[in-house]
The first five atom37 places (N, CA, C, CB, O) and aatype in JSON, in Angstrom:
{
  "aatype": [20, 20, 20, 20, 20, 20, 20, 20, 20, 20, 20, 20, 20, 20, 20, 20, 20, 20, 20, 20, 20, 20, 20, 20, 20, 20, 20, 20, 20, 20, 20, 20, 20, 20, 20, 20, 20, 20, 20, 20, 20, 20, 20, 20, 20, 20, 20, 20, 20, 20, 20, 20, 20, 20, 20, 20, 20, 20, 20, 20, 20, 20, 20, 20, 20, 20, 20, 20, 20, 20, 20, 20, 20, 20, 20, 20, 20, 20, 20, 20, 20, 20, 20, 20, 20, 20, 20, 20, 20, 20, 20, 20, 20, 20, 20, 20, 20, 20, 20, 20, 20, 20, 20, 20, 20, 20, 20, 20, 20, 20, 20, 20, 20, 20, 20, 20, 20, 20, 20, 20, 20, 20, 20, 20, 20, 20, 20, 20, 20, 20, 20, 20, 20, 20, 20, 20, 20, 20],
  "atom_mask": [
    [1, 1, 1, 1, 1],
    [1, 1, 1, 1, 1],
    [1, 1, 1, 1, 1],
    [1, 1, 1, 1, 1],
    [1, 1, 1, 1, 1],
    [1, 1, 1, 1, 1],
    [1, 1, 1, 1, 1],
    [1, 1, 1, 1, 1],
    [1, 1, 1, 1, 1],
    [1, 1, 1, 1, 1],
    [1, 1, 1, 1, 1],
    [1, 1, 1, 1, 1],
    [1, 1, 1, 1, 1],
    [1, 1, 1, 1, 1],
    [1, 1, 1, 1, 1],
    [1, 1, 1, 1, 1],
    [1, 1, 1, 1, 1],
    [1, 1, 1, 1, 1],
    [1, 1, 1, 1, 1],
    [1, 1, 1, 1, 1],
    [1, 1, 1, 1, 1],
    [1, 1, 1, 1, 1],
    [1, 1, 1, 1, 1],
    [1, 1, 1, 1, 1],
    [1, 1, 1, 1, 1],
    [1, 1, 1, 1, 1],
    [1, 1, 1, 1, 1],
    [1, 1, 1, 1, 1],
    [1, 1, 1, 1, 1],
    [1, 1, 1, 1, 1],
    [1, 1, 1, 1, 1],
    [1, 1, 1, 1, 1],
    [1, 1, 1, 1, 1],
    [1, 1, 1, 1, 1],
    [1, 1, 1, 1, 1],
    [1, 1, 1, 1, 1],
    [1, 1, 1, 1, 1],
    [1, 1, 1, 1, 1],
    [1, 1, 1, 1, 1],
    [1, 1, 1, 1, 1],
    [1, 1, 1, 1, 1],
    [1, 1, 1, 1, 1],
    [1, 1, 1, 1, 1],
    [1, 1, 1, 1, 1],
    [1, 1, 1, 1, 1],
    [1, 1, 1, 1, 1],
    [1, 1, 1, 1, 1],
    [1, 1, 1, 1, 1],
    [1, 1, 1, 1, 1],
    [1, 1, 1, 1, 1],
    [1, 1, 1, 1, 1],
    [1, 1, 1, 1, 1],
    [1, 1, 1, 1, 1],
    [1, 1, 1, 1, 1],
    [1, 1, 1, 1, 1],
    [1, 1, 1, 1, 1],
    [1, 1, 1, 1, 1],
    [1, 1, 1, 1, 1],
    [1, 1, 1, 1, 1],
    [1, 1, 1, 1, 1],
    [1, 1, 1, 1, 1],
    [1, 1, 1, 1, 1],
    [1, 1, 1, 1, 1],
    [1, 1, 1, 1, 1],
    [1, 1, 1, 1, 1],
    [1, 1, 1, 1, 1],
    [1, 1, 1, 1, 1],
    [1, 1, 1, 1, 1],
    [1, 1, 1, 1, 1],
    [1, 1, 1, 1, 1],
    [1, 1, 1, 1, 1],
    [1, 1, 1, 1, 1],
    [1, 1, 1, 1, 1],
    [1, 1, 1, 1, 1],
    [1, 1, 1, 1, 1],
    [1, 1, 1, 1, 1],
    [1, 1, 1, 1, 1],
    [1, 1, 1, 1, 1],
    [1, 1, 1, 1, 1],
    [1, 1, 1, 1, 1],
    [1, 1, 1, 1, 1],
    [1, 1, 1, 1, 1],
    [1, 1, 1, 1, 1],
    [1, 1, 1, 1, 1],
    [1, 1, 1, 1, 1],
    [1, 1, 1, 1, 1],
    [1, 1, 1, 1, 1],
    [1, 1, 1, 1, 1],
    [1, 1, 1, 1, 1],
    [1, 1, 1, 1, 1],
    [1, 1, 1, 1, 1],
    [1, 1, 1, 1, 1],
    [1, 1, 1, 1, 1],
    [1, 1, 1, 1, 1],
    [1, 1, 1, 1, 1],
    [1, 1, 1, 1, 1],
    [1, 1, 1, 1, 1],
    [1, 1, 1, 1, 1],
    [1, 1, 1, 1, 1],
    [1, 1, 1, 1, 1],
    [1, 1, 1, 1, 1],
    [1, 1, 1, 1, 1],
    [1, 1, 1, 1, 1],
    [1, 1, 1, 1, 1],
    [1, 1, 1, 1, 1],
    [1, 1, 1, 1, 1],
    [1, 1, 1, 1, 1],
    [1, 1, 1, 1, 1],
    [1, 1, 1, 1, 1],
    [1, 1, 1, 1, 1],
    [1, 1, 1, 1, 1],
    [1, 1, 1, 1, 1],
    [1, 1, 1, 1, 1],
    [1, 1, 1, 1, 1],
    [1, 1, 1, 1, 1],
    [1, 1, 1, 1, 1],
    [1, 1, 1, 1, 1],
    [1, 1, 1, 1, 1],
    [1, 1, 1, 1, 1],
    [1, 1, 1, 1, 1],
    [1, 1, 1, 1, 1],
    [1, 1, 1, 1, 1],
    [1, 1, 1, 1, 1],
    [1, 1, 1, 1, 1],
    [1, 1, 1, 1, 1],
    [1, 1, 1, 1, 1],
    [1, 1, 1, 1, 1],
    [1, 1, 1, 1, 1],
    [1, 1, 1, 1, 1],
    [1, 1, 1, 1, 1],
    [1, 1, 1, 1, 1],
    [1, 1, 1, 1, 1],
    [1, 1, 1, 1, 1],
    [1, 1, 1, 1, 1],
    [1, 1, 1, 1, 1],
    [1, 1, 1, 1, 1],
    [1, 1, 1, 1, 1],
    [1, 1, 1, 1, 1]
  ],
  "atom_positions": [
    [[-176.15, -166.32, -114.3], [-175.45, -167.25, -113.26], [-174.41, -166.13, -112.42], [-174.48, -168.67, -114.14], [-173.47, -165.52, -112.91]],
    [[-174.84, -166.07, -111.17], [-173.81, -165.1, -110.35], [-172.73, -166.11, -109.78], [-174.62, -164.18, -108.98], [-172.86, -167.28, -110.15]],
    [[-171.75, -165.85, -108.99], [-170.72, -166.19, -108.91], [-170.08, -165.23, -107.93], [-170.24, -166.33, -110.1], [-170.14, -164.02, -108.14]],
    [[-169.24, -165.92, -106.45], [-168.65, -165.33, -105.68], [-167.1, -165.56, -106.11], [-169.12, -165.72, -104.4], [-166.57, -166.66, -106.28]],
    [[-166.48, -164.31, -106.25], [-164.88, -164.17, -106.01], [-164.75, -163.94, -105.15], [-164.08, -163.44, -106.55], [-165.69, -163.67, -104.41]],
    [[-163.15, -163.91, -104.68], [-162.02, -163.28, -104.02], [-161.65, -162.19, -104.33], [-161.04, -163.86, -104.06], [-160.96, -161.55, -103.55]],
    [[-162.11, -161.53, -105.89], [-161.26, -160.4, -106.49], [-161.9, -159.3, -105.49], [-161.48, -160.08, -108.33], [-162.67, -159.59, -104.58]],
    [[-161.45, -158.0, -105.79], [-162.25, -156.87, -105.43], [-163.62, -156.86, -105.33], [-162.03, -156.0, -106.17], [-164.3, -156.93, -106.35]],
    [[-164.16, -156.78, -104.13], [-165.55, -156.27, -104.42], [-166.11, -155.25, -105.06], [-166.02, -156.13, -103.58], [-165.4, -154.3, -105.38]],
    [[-167.28, -155.24, -105.32], [-168.25, -154.46, -106.14], [-168.84, -153.5, -105.19], [-169.38, -155.35, -106.83], [-168.9, -153.86, -104.01]],
    [[-169.34, -152.15, -105.56], [-169.58, -151.2, -104.36], [-170.46, -151.28, -103.77], [-169.63, -150.08, -104.51], [-170.78, -150.43, -102.94]],
    [[-171.32, -152.62, -104.08], [-172.78, -152.79, -103.46], [-171.89, -153.9, -102.45], [-174.38, -153.47, -104.68], [-172.22, -153.76, -101.27]],
    [[-171.41, -154.4, -102.56], [-170.59, -155.55, -101.39], [-169.48, -154.87, -100.68], [-169.79, -156.98, -102.18], [-169.2, -155.17, -99.52]],
    [[-168.96, -154.11, -101.23], [-167.97, -153.54, -100.42], [-168.0, -153.04, -98.47], [-167.81, -152.36, -101.31], [-167.15, -153.05, -97.57]],
    [[-169.28, -152.71, -98.54], [-169.57, -153.0, -97.18], [-170.35, -153.82, -97.01], [-169.94, -152.13, -96.5], [-171.36, -153.87, -97.71]],
    [[-170.13, -154.61, -96.12], [-170.69, -156.33, -95.67], [-172.34, -155.99, -95.65], [-170.0, -157.06, -93.67], [-172.82, -155.14, -94.89]],
    [[-172.87, -156.51, -96.27], [-174.76, -156.41, -95.64], [-175.02, -156.69, -94.32], [-175.87, -157.56, -96.31], [-174.65, -157.85, -94.19]],
    [[-175.56, -156.19, -92.99], [-175.9, -156.39, -91.7], [-176.19, -157.69, -91.57], [-176.91, -155.6, -91.26], [-176.25, -158.46, -92.53]],
    [[-176.39, -158.02, -90.31], [-176.6, -159.22, -90.04], [-178.13, -159.29, -90.1], [-175.94, -159.61, -88.8], [-178.94, -158.39, -89.89]],
    [[-178.36, -160.84, -90.49], [-180.01, -160.93, -90.72], [-180.62, -160.24, -89.21], [-180.63, -162.9, -90.96], [-181.7, -159.66, -89.34]],
    [[-180.05, -160.25, -87.84], [-181.06, -160.07, -86.63], [-181.07, -158.17, -86.89], [-180.26, -160.84, -84.68], [-181.87, -157.4, -86.37]],
    [[-180.44, -157.96, -87.41], [-179.98, -156.59, -87.24], [-180.91, -155.66, -88.37], [-178.24, -156.53, -87.52], [-181.4, -154.55, -88.21]],
    [[-180.94, -156.84, -89.9], [-181.65, -156.05, -90.65], [-183.36, -156.57, -90.63], [-180.91, -156.07, -92.07], [-184.2, -156.14, -91.41]],
    [[-183.54, -157.31, -89.84], [-184.91, -157.44, -88.78], [-184.87, -156.28, -88.23], [-184.95, -158.6, -87.57], [-185.52, -155.43, -88.83]],
    [[-184.18, -155.83, -87.01], [-184.46, -154.6, -86.53], [-184.66, -153.7, -87.02], [-183.92, -154.25, -85.98], [-185.65, -153.06, -86.67]],
    [[-183.94, -153.28, -87.9], [-183.77, -151.72, -88.89], [-185.44, -151.66, -89.54], [-182.21, -151.91, -90.63], [-186.17, -150.67, -89.45]],
    [[-185.81, -153.05, -90.23], [-186.62, -152.4, -91.23], [-188.35, -152.74, -90.66], [-186.17, -153.13, -92.92], [-189.45, -152.41, -91.1]],
    [[-187.83, -153.68, -89.32], [-189.4, -153.46, -88.54], [-189.66, -152.1, -87.92], [-189.61, -154.51, -87.22], [-190.8, -151.7, -87.67]],
    [[-188.28, -151.23, -87.63], [-188.69, -150.2, -86.82], [-188.95, -148.93, -88.08], [-187.43, -149.88, -85.53], [-189.8, -148.05, -87.98]],
    [[-187.97, -149.12, -89.28], [-188.43, -148.78, -90.47], [-189.97, -148.58, -90.62], [-187.97, -149.72, -91.31], [-190.16, -147.37, -90.73]],
    [[-191.12, -149.26, -90.67], [-191.74, -149.89, -90.99], [-192.81, -148.81, -90.25], [-191.45, -151.29, -90.8], [-193.69, -148.11, -90.73]],
    [[-192.23, -149.03, -88.54], [-193.79, -148.29, -88.32], [-193.54, -146.4, -88.19], [-194.63, -149.05, -86.45], [-194.25, -145.53, -87.69]],
    [[-192.27, -146.35, -88.83], [-191.85, -144.55, -88.8], [-192.53, -144.15, -90.61], [-189.33, -144.16, -88.6], [-192.82, -143.06, -91.1]],
    [[-192.58, -145.41, -91.16], [-192.95, -144.95, -93.27], [-193.97, -145.49, -93.66], [-191.85, -145.56, -94.64], [-194.02, -146.61, -93.17]],
    [[-194.97, -145.24, -94.41], [-196.08, -146.13, -95.03], [-195.21, -145.36, -96.37], [-198.14, -145.88, -94.59], [-194.29, -144.55, -96.48]],
    [[-196.43, -146.38, -97.61], [-196.59, -145.74, -98.69], [-197.43, -145.48, -99.66], [-196.03, -145.96, -99.07], [-198.59, -145.83, -99.5]],
    [[-197.17, -145.03, -100.48], [-198.19, -144.09, -101.35], [-199.85, -145.49, -101.63], [-197.01, -143.48, -103.44], [-201.04, -145.21, -101.82]],
    [[-199.3, -146.67, -101.55], [-200.27, -147.64, -102.25], [-201.13, -147.65, -101.09], [-199.69, -149.19, -102.8], [-202.32, -147.35, -101.19]],
    [[-200.48, -148.04, -99.8], [-201.57, -148.55, -98.9], [-202.01, -146.77, -98.33], [-200.86, -149.93, -97.44], [-203.17, -146.37, -98.18]],
    [[-200.97, -146.09, -98.13], [-202.69, -144.99, -98.43], [-203.95, -144.72, -99.07], [-202.62, -144.09, -98.81], [-205.03, -144.21, -98.79]],
    [[-203.25, -145.38, -100.21], [-204.53, -145.28, -101.64], [-205.73, -146.07, -100.75], [-203.99, -146.47, -103.6], [-206.77, -145.73, -100.18]],
    [[-204.92, -147.41, -100.99], [-205.95, -148.67, -100.28], [-206.68, -148.63, -99.31], [-205.43, -149.69, -99.85], [-207.81, -149.1, -99.38]],
    [[-206.1, -147.93, -97.92], [-207.2, -147.25, -96.93], [-208.18, -146.36, -96.91], [-206.78, -146.78, -96.21], [-209.17, -146.42, -96.17]],
    [[-207.8, -145.1, -98.12], [-208.54, -143.99, -98.58], [-209.54, -144.56, -99.2], [-207.87, -143.06, -99.4], [-210.64, -144.12, -98.87]],
    [[-209.53, -145.71, -100.27], [-210.52, -145.86, -100.97], [-211.27, -147.33, -100.54], [-210.04, -145.71, -102.37], [-212.29, -147.72, -101.1]],
    [[-210.61, -148.06, -99.48], [-211.42, -149.43, -99.27], [-211.94, -149.33, -97.9], [-210.49, -150.86, -99.41], [-213.06, -149.75, -97.6]],
    [[-211.04, -148.7, -96.97], [-211.06, -148.86, -95.66], [-210.99, -149.52, -95.02], [-211.56, -148.65, -95.27], [-211.69, -150.53, -95.12]],
    [[-209.89, -149.3, -93.71], [-210.42, -148.28, -93.01], [-209.61, -146.86, -93.08], [-210.54, -148.76, -91.66], [-208.42, -146.98, -93.36]],
    [[-210.0, -145.8, -92.91], [-209.18, -145.0, -93.24], [-209.1, -144.46, -91.72], [-209.58, -144.09, -94.46], [-209.84, -143.55, -91.34]],
    [[-207.99, -145.16, -90.73], [-208.27, -144.77, -89.59], [-206.81, -143.96, -89.06], [-208.8, -146.04, -88.77], [-206.0, -144.41, -88.24]],
    [[-206.75, -142.66, -89.78], [-205.55, -141.71, -89.59], [-206.26, -140.55, -90.55], [-203.84, -142.38, -90.15], [-207.27, -140.57, -91.24]],
    [[-205.32, -139.6, -90.29], [-205.78, -138.21, -90.87], [-204.27, -137.7, -91.87], [-206.22, -136.91, -89.29], [-203.1, -137.48, -91.56]],
    [[-205.08, -137.66, -93.2], [-203.54, -137.58, -94.29], [-203.45, -135.88, -93.97], [-203.81, -138.1, -96.59], [-204.37, -135.07, -93.93]],
    [[-202.21, -135.7, -93.79], [-202.14, -133.92, -93.75], [-201.25, -134.01, -95.05], [-201.25, -132.93, -92.1], [-200.32, -134.82, -95.02]],
    [[-201.45, -133.25, -96.19], [-200.81, -132.02, -96.61], [-199.58, -131.35, -96.17], [-201.6, -131.21, -96.45], [-199.97, -130.19, -96.3]],
    [[-198.6, -131.26, -95.82], [-197.79, -130.1, -95.36], [-197.17, -128.95, -96.07], [-196.87, -130.55, -94.84], [-196.49, -128.18, -95.4]],
    [[-197.3, -128.77, -97.12], [-196.83, -127.95, -98.45], [-197.8, -126.8, -98.58], [-196.87, -128.89, -99.91], [-198.9, -126.94, -98.05]],
    [[-197.56, -125.85, -99.13], [-198.29, -124.67, -98.84], [-199.45, -124.73, -99.34], [-197.75, -123.56, -99.22], [-199.75, -125.64, -100.12]],
    [[-200.69, -123.34, -98.83], [-201.69, -123.52, -99.63], [-201.68, -123.61, -101.45], [-202.4, -122.5, -99.16], [-202.08, -124.46, -102.24]],
    [[-201.14, -122.57, -101.58], [-200.83, -123.01, -102.92], [-201.03, -124.28, -103.79], [-199.78, -122.88, -102.93], [-201.9, -124.77, -104.52]],
    [[-199.71, -124.59, -103.33], [-199.38, -126.17, -103.7], [-200.88, -127.15, -103.54], [-198.03, -126.82, -102.42], [-201.21, -127.93, -104.43]],
    [[-201.28, -127.05, -102.92], [-202.31, -128.2, -101.86], [-203.51, -127.87, -103.19], [-202.92, -127.49, -99.55], [-204.05, -128.74, -103.86]],
    [[-203.73, -126.19, -103.33], [-205.11, -126.14, -104.31], [-204.64, -126.2, -105.22], [-206.08, -125.09, -104.4], [-205.44, -125.81, -106.08]],
    [[-203.17, -126.66, -105.88], [-203.39, -127.03, -107.38], [-203.31, -128.63, -107.62], [-202.22, -126.28, -108.33], [-203.6, -129.23, -108.65]],
    [[-202.96, -129.03, -106.69], [-203.15, -130.59, -106.55], [-202.55, -131.66, -105.31], [-202.55, -131.08, -107.8], [-201.4, -132.02, -105.04]],
    [[-204.2, -132.06, -104.57], [-203.4, -132.18, -103.24], [-204.32, -134.04, -103.57], [-203.91, -130.69, -101.37], [-205.34, -134.22, -104.23]],
    [[-203.37, -135.24, -102.73], [-204.12, -136.54, -102.33], [-205.5, -135.79, -101.98], [-203.36, -137.51, -100.92], [-205.75, -134.72, -101.42]],
    [[-206.5, -137.08, -102.71], [-207.68, -136.94, -102.16], [-208.27, -137.33, -101.02], [-208.24, -137.23, -102.77], [-208.17, -138.55, -100.85]],
    [[-208.96, -136.67, -100.02], [-209.07, -136.77, -98.34], [-208.17, -136.07, -97.96], [-208.91, -138.11, -97.6], [-208.41, -136.1, -96.75]],
    [[-207.03, -135.27, -98.09], [-205.52, -134.85, -97.65], [-206.33, -133.41, -97.1], [-203.99, -134.7, -99.16], [-207.0, -132.72, -97.87]],
    [[-206.12, -133.05, -95.5], [-206.27, -132.1, -95.16], [-204.74, -131.19, -95.18], [-206.98, -132.36, -94.02], [-203.61, -131.55, -94.86]],
    [[-205.25, -129.89, -95.7], [-203.7, -128.97, -95.72], [-203.6, -128.24, -94.26], [-203.68, -127.52, -97.13], [-204.49, -127.6, -93.69]],
    [[-202.17, -128.55, -93.78], [-201.95, -128.09, -92.74], [-200.67, -127.61, -93.17], [-202.11, -128.92, -91.64], [-200.05, -128.46, -92.54]],
    [[-199.58, -126.81, -93.84], [-198.45, -126.77, -93.39], [-197.48, -126.99, -92.27], [-198.4, -126.14, -93.58], [-197.71, -126.64, -91.11]],
    [[-196.09, -127.74, -92.79], [-195.4, -127.73, -91.42], [-195.16, -126.59, -90.57], [-194.22, -128.19, -91.55], [-195.3, -126.75, -89.35]],
    [[-194.84, -125.52, -91.0], [-195.03, -124.53, -90.08], [-195.73, -124.1, -89.13], [-195.08, -123.93, -90.44], [-195.34, -123.32, -88.26]],
    [[-197.19, -124.74, -89.26], [-198.1, -124.13, -88.84], [-199.07, -125.49, -88.17], [-198.66, -123.16, -90.03], [-200.29, -125.63, -88.04]],
    [[-197.76, -126.47, -87.8], [-197.94, -127.69, -87.0], [-197.67, -127.21, -85.65], [-197.0, -128.9, -87.41], [-196.49, -126.95, -85.41]],
    [[-198.88, -126.96, -84.34], [-198.39, -126.44, -83.48], [-199.93, -127.04, -82.66], [-197.82, -124.81, -83.74], [-200.63, -127.7, -83.42]],
    [[-200.43, -126.89, -81.39], [-201.04, -127.72, -80.81], [-202.57, -127.21, -81.04], [-200.49, -127.87, -79.44], [-203.52, -127.84, -81.49]],
    [[-202.49, -125.92, -80.59], [-203.47, -125.46, -81.43], [-204.57, -125.6, -82.74], [-203.02, -124.92, -81.56], [-205.75, -125.27, -82.86]],
    [[-203.51, -126.3, -83.77], [-204.4, -126.56, -84.76], [-204.45, -127.69, -84.59], [-204.2, -126.21, -85.99], [-205.29, -128.04, -85.43]],
    [[-204.11, -128.59, -84.04], [-204.64, -130.03, -83.89], [-205.99, -129.86, -83.01], [-203.47, -131.09, -83.09], [-206.89, -130.7, -83.0]],
    [[-205.99, -128.86, -82.42], [-206.83, -129.36, -81.09], [-208.23, -130.12, -81.6], [-207.3, -127.89, -80.02], [-208.79, -130.74, -80.7]],
    [[-209.04, -130.18, -83.27], [-209.94, -130.79, -83.52], [-209.72, -132.49, -83.14], [-210.18, -130.39, -84.84], [-210.62, -133.04, -82.51]],
    [[-208.64, -133.2, -83.5], [-207.71, -134.63, -83.35], [-208.06, -135.04, -81.67], [-205.62, -134.29, -83.65], [-208.01, -134.22, -80.75]],
    [[-208.33, -136.1, -81.57], [-208.03, -136.54, -80.53], [-206.67, -136.83, -80.21], [-208.7, -137.41, -80.42], [-205.86, -136.71, -81.13]],
    [[-206.09, -137.31, -78.66], [-205.02, -137.18, -78.37], [-203.91, -138.52, -79.06], [-205.2, -137.0, -76.92], [-202.69, -138.49, -78.87]],
    [[-204.5, -139.47, -79.74], [-204.36, -141.05, -80.66], [-204.39, -140.93, -81.64], [-205.23, -142.1, -80.64], [-203.82, -141.74, -82.36]],
    [[-205.13, -139.78, -82.19], [-205.06, -139.58, -84.15], [-203.92, -140.17, -84.44], [-204.94, -137.86, -84.94], [-202.94, -139.88, -83.76]],
    [[-203.78, -141.14, -85.53], [-202.82, -141.5, -86.34], [-202.37, -140.35, -87.44], [-203.29, -142.73, -86.94], [-202.89, -140.31, -88.55]],
    [[-201.55, -139.6, -87.09], [-200.77, -138.72, -88.44], [-200.32, -139.42, -89.57], [-199.44, -137.99, -88.05], [-199.5, -140.33, -89.45]],
    [[-200.9, -138.98, -90.92], [-199.96, -139.62, -91.88], [-199.57, -137.98, -92.49], [-200.79, -140.99, -93.13], [-200.3, -136.99, -92.35]],
    [[-198.36, -137.99, -93.12], [-197.68, -136.42, -93.73], [-196.86, -137.01, -94.89], [-196.45, -135.38, -92.47], [-196.01, -137.89, -95.01]],
    [[-197.73, -135.84, -95.98], [-196.32, -136.12, -97.16], [-196.52, -134.81, -97.58], [-196.38, -137.47, -98.63], [-197.47, -134.09, -97.27]],
    [[-195.56, -134.54, -98.3], [-194.72, -133.23, -99.34], [-194.82, -133.75, -100.59], [-192.91, -132.88, -99.07], [-195.42, -134.74, -101.02]],
    [[-193.85, -132.56, -101.31], [-193.69, -132.72, -102.57], [-192.9, -134.19, -103.21], [-193.0, -131.5, -102.87], [-192.89, -134.52, -104.4]],
    [[-192.52, -134.63, -102.54], [-191.84, -135.86, -102.65], [-190.44, -135.95, -102.18], [-191.87, -136.23, -103.93], [-189.99, -135.13, -101.38]],
    [[-189.49, -137.32, -102.85], [-188.59, -137.34, -102.2], [-187.48, -136.18, -102.28], [-188.24, -138.44, -102.43], [-186.44, -136.4, -101.67]],
    [[-187.57, -135.39, -102.73], [-186.21, -134.35, -102.78], [-187.02, -133.04, -102.26], [-185.34, -134.08, -104.62], [-186.87, -131.91, -102.73]],
    [[-188.16, -133.5, -100.91], [-188.45, -132.19, -100.05], [-188.81, -132.66, -98.63], [-189.73, -131.25, -100.68], [-189.87, -133.28, -98.54]],
    [[-188.18, -132.47, -97.64], [-188.21, -132.55, -96.21], [-189.21, -131.95, -95.59], [-187.15, -132.1, -95.66], [-189.2, -131.87, -94.36]],
    [[-190.09, -131.51, -96.22], [-191.3, -130.57, -95.12], [-192.27, -131.97, -94.51], [-192.68, -129.1, -96.34], [-192.94, -131.96, -93.48]],
    [[-192.13, -132.92, -95.33], [-192.75, -134.19, -94.25], [-191.91, -134.59, -93.51], [-193.27, -135.48, -94.79], [-192.64, -135.27, -92.79]],
    [[-190.76, -134.74, -93.03], [-190.01, -134.64, -92.36], [-189.82, -133.69, -91.0], [-189.38, -134.57, -93.12], [-189.44, -134.0, -89.87]],
    [[-190.02, -133.05, -91.29], [-190.36, -131.73, -90.5], [-191.56, -131.93, -89.97], [-190.41, -130.44, -91.3], [-191.55, -132.05, -88.74]],
    [[-192.62, -131.99, -90.51], [-193.97, -132.36, -89.89], [-194.2, -133.49, -89.24], [-194.89, -132.39, -90.75], [-195.14, -133.68, -88.47]],
    [[-193.47, -134.16, -89.47], [-193.24, -135.72, -88.57], [-192.75, -135.13, -87.53], [-192.12, -137.03, -89.14], [-193.43, -134.89, -86.54]],
    [[-191.43, -134.82, -87.67], [-190.84, -134.23, -86.14], [-191.53, -133.13, -85.23], [-189.48, -133.55, -86.39], [-191.19, -133.04, -84.05]],
    [[-192.5, -132.31, -85.78], [-193.53, -131.6, -85.29], [-194.39, -131.96, -84.22], [-194.2, -131.4, -86.15], [-194.56, -131.46, -83.11]],
    [[-195.09, -133.37, -85.07], [-195.87, -133.59, -84.77], [-195.44, -135.09, -83.46], [-196.63, -133.56, -86.04], [-196.0, -135.24, -82.37]],
    [[-194.88, -135.54, -83.77], [-193.77, -136.23, -82.69], [-193.31, -135.65, -81.11], [-192.4, -136.2, -83.47], [-193.46, -136.15, -80.0]],
    [[-192.74, -134.5, -81.53], [-192.81, -133.59, -80.27], [-193.81, -133.07, -79.96], [-192.08, -132.64, -80.22], [-193.68, -132.62, -78.82]],
    [[-194.54, -132.91, -80.27], [-196.08, -132.9, -79.81], [-196.83, -134.06, -79.05], [-196.86, -132.76, -81.0], [-197.98, -134.07, -78.61]],
    [[-195.74, -135.12, -79.02], [-196.9, -136.28, -78.76], [-197.81, -136.91, -79.53], [-197.68, -135.94, -77.99], [-198.72, -137.58, -79.06]],
    [[-197.63, -136.74, -80.77], [-198.61, -137.16, -81.93], [-197.85, -138.67, -82.33], [-198.65, -135.85, -83.41], [-196.63, -138.72, -82.47]],
    [[-198.57, -139.67, -82.47], [-198.52, -140.49, -83.37], [-198.34, -140.04, -84.89], [-199.54, -141.16, -83.16], [-199.21, -139.35, -85.42]],
    [[-197.24, -140.45, -85.55], [-197.44, -139.88, -86.73], [-196.76, -140.99, -88.25], [-196.65, -138.31, -86.48], [-196.12, -141.96, -87.86]],
    [[-196.84, -140.91, -89.24], [-195.95, -141.91, -90.0], [-196.09, -141.41, -91.46], [-196.44, -143.58, -89.83], [-197.13, -141.38, -92.12]],
    [[-194.71, -140.96, -91.89], [-194.68, -140.11, -93.26], [-195.1, -141.39, -94.47], [-192.81, -139.29, -93.57], [-194.78, -142.57, -94.62]],
    [[-195.83, -140.6, -95.08], [-196.24, -141.32, -96.63], [-194.6, -141.0, -97.44], [-198.0, -140.22, -97.69], [-194.37, -139.8, -97.52]],
    [[-193.63, -141.79, -97.93], [-192.84, -142.05, -98.98], [-193.12, -141.9, -100.01], [-192.49, -142.93, -99.05], [-194.03, -142.49, -100.59]],
    [[-192.29, -140.94, -100.54], [-192.65, -140.49, -102.15], [-193.67, -139.67, -102.25], [-193.04, -141.6, -103.11], [-193.97, -139.44, -103.42]],
    [[-194.41, -139.08, -101.34], [-195.05, -137.64, -101.18], [-196.03, -137.66, -102.66], [-193.65, -136.16, -101.1], [-196.5, -138.57, -103.34]],
    [[-196.04, -136.09, -102.76], [-196.68, -136.28, -104.51], [-196.51, -136.74, -105.2], [-196.74, -135.72, -105.32], [-197.4, -137.27, -105.86]],
    [[-194.72, -136.87, -105.59], [-194.31, -137.35, -106.94], [-194.52, -139.27, -107.05], [-192.47, -136.77, -107.13], [-194.56, -139.96, -108.07]],
    [[-194.63, -139.71, -105.56], [-194.99, -141.07, -105.78], [-196.06, -141.48, -105.71], [-194.52, -141.77, -105.19], [-196.36, -142.59, -106.16]],
    [[-196.83, -140.73, -105.17], [-198.59, -140.76, -105.55], [-198.61, -140.51, -107.15], [-199.66, -139.26, -104.64], [-199.4, -141.12, -107.87]],
    [[-197.96, -139.84, -107.5], [-198.3, -140.25, -109.02], [-197.6, -140.74, -110.01], [-198.67, -139.39, -109.62], [-197.91, -140.77, -111.2]],
    [[-196.7, -141.11, -109.52], [-195.72, -142.52, -109.76], [-196.57, -143.43, -109.85], [-194.64, -143.0, -108.63], [-196.52, -144.18, -110.83]],
    [[-197.47, -143.59, -108.96], [-197.9, -144.81, -108.74], [-199.49, -145.28, -110.04], [-198.28, -144.72, -106.88], [-200.08, -146.36, -110.15]],
    [[-199.68, -144.2, -110.66], [-200.86, -143.87, -111.44], [-202.22, -143.48, -110.67], [-201.13, -145.04, -112.28], [-203.35, -143.9, -110.92]],
    [[-201.73, -142.36, -109.42], [-203.23, -142.65, -108.54], [-203.25, -140.63, -109.1], [-203.14, -143.42, -105.98], [-202.3, -140.01, -109.59]],
    [[-204.2, -140.28, -108.87], [-204.7, -138.53, -109.16], [-205.06, -137.72, -108.28], [-205.83, -138.29, -109.93], [-205.9, -137.99, -107.42]],
    [[-204.31, -136.36, -108.41], [-204.73, -135.47, -107.68], [-206.3, -134.79, -107.65], [-203.86, -134.67, -107.94], [-207.25, -134.98, -108.41]],
    [[-206.18, -133.98, -106.52], [-207.68, -133.45, -106.89], [-207.19, -132.03, -106.6], [-209.19, -134.08, -105.86], [-206.44, -131.88, -105.63]],
    [[-207.58, -130.87, -107.4], [-207.63, -130.11, -106.8], [-208.58, -129.12, -106.1], [-207.1, -129.89, -107.23], [-209.69, -129.51, -105.74]],
    [[-208.18, -127.87, -105.91], [-209.39, -127.28, -104.75], [-209.36, -125.51, -105.47], [-208.67, -127.42, -102.44], [-210.08, -124.64, -104.99]]
  ]
}
């Protein structure tokens, strides 16, 4: 049973939660920027896969193991000429090694600056494996 006390608050409640309306706005916006491994897997295996999945790590890491269906385009190589095969409205989903890596953030920023719609697959390869999904080697 949880009780409310007037004693010193915990580290969790020392900063009060946002008002519900603010929380709605925050989490609604967050979902516009991120997707998760489960939703990507579901779309890739049952359709529709209405996006291009980009593995933004280097070619050696991609070859060692990547999400099936992913295209390798390292974040540093995301420039307009390397996106020419994709229609301007193509949605990109980017991932890197995992939560300890900011390659997906760098890739998402580059794509957005090029005017491309983008989401980040949170968790990256680490999250993919944590969900029990397998990687494909090249």
